[in-house]
C-alpha positions, -999 to +999 in steps of 0.1 A: -264-386+550-262-417+524-258-440+552-291-426+568-312-429+534-299-463+532-305-473+562-343-458+558-349-476+524-338-511+541-361-505+569-388-499+544-381-529+525-377-550+552-412-537+564-428-543+532-414-580+528-428-588+564-462-574+555-461-599+525-452-627+548-478-619+577-506-616+545-491-650+530-489-670+566-520-652+581-542-654+552-557-621+563-568-633+598-547-610+619-535-574+620-499-580+618-501-570+579-517-538+584-494-529+614-463-539+591-478-518+563-485-487+587-448-491+599-437-487+563-458-456+557-445-444+588-408-451+579-413-433+543-429-401+557-398-398+580-376-407+551-395-374+537-389-354+564-353-363+565-342-354+531-362-323+535-345-313+568-313-324+552-319-301+522-329-272+545-296-275+565-275-281+534-262-315+544-275-325+506-275-304+475-299-307+448-286-320+412-300-323+380-310-299+357-311-261+364 
């Protein structure tokens, strides 16, 4: 489970980095920045759903204050 979360974070950061690259390179003239940011939002939502499902199925346990 830790590996899946780490991969998702890497994808999110990579998508954010590519959006910054396209923003700087294209100067707002193309839709590649918007696509990269939409992909980042999609990865973030997917990660959130993955964490909820993993918690529900018992793959991860909540920790911290009770």
